[in-house]
N, C-alpha and C positions, 0 to 999 in steps of 0.2 A: 380527639382521636378520630380520624376518618374511618368510615365504615363502608363496606361494599356489599350489596346483596347480590348473590349469585343468581342469575336469571336461569330459567328453565332451559335445558339443552345448551347451556353455555359451558365452554371448556374452562377448566380450572386456570390454565395459563392466562386466558383473557381476563378473568376476574383478578388474578394476581397482578397483572399489568395495570389494570384500572386502580387497584389498591395502591400500588407503588406510585402511580401518577398523582393520586389524591394525597398521599403522604408528602410527596415532593412539593405539591402546591401549598400544603399547609405549613411547610417548613419544619417538619418534625426532625428530620435527620440533621439539618444544620443546627437546630436548637440542641439536639443531643450532643453533637460534637462540641458545641460551644460550652455546654455545661458538664462535660466529661471531667474536667479538673477545675478546682477552685481558682478563680481569677481575682486578684486583689483589686479593690476599688480604684486605686491609682492606675493600675494596668488597664482596667476597663476604660477609664476616662481617656487614657493615652491612646488606646486603640480606636475609640470612637472619634477622638480629635483628628487622628491621622486619616481615618476614613473620610471625615468631613473635608479635610484639606484636599485629599485626592479627588473627591467629587467636585469641589470648587475648581480645581485646576483643570479637570476634564471639561467642565462646563465652559470655562473661559476659552480653552483651546478650540472647542467645538464652535463657539460663537465667533471667534476670530477667523476660523476657516470658512464660515458662512459669509462673513463680510468680505473676505478677500476674494476677488474675482480671478478665476483660473483660466481666463482666455486672453 
């Protein structure tokens, strides 16, 4: 759990903003949303496999765009 120490003469809003940024960096909200409901092991594997395929296709298209000269 990220923690933020409020500095002297620091506004509460600034400390809250730093805390939110720290939580976002740590991935707490995404983890919370992911664990909100139970996900069956097969559904989890299927989701991870789909994400891997998507990453792979994205990497391939990026590499092809690099190789292709646009002039």
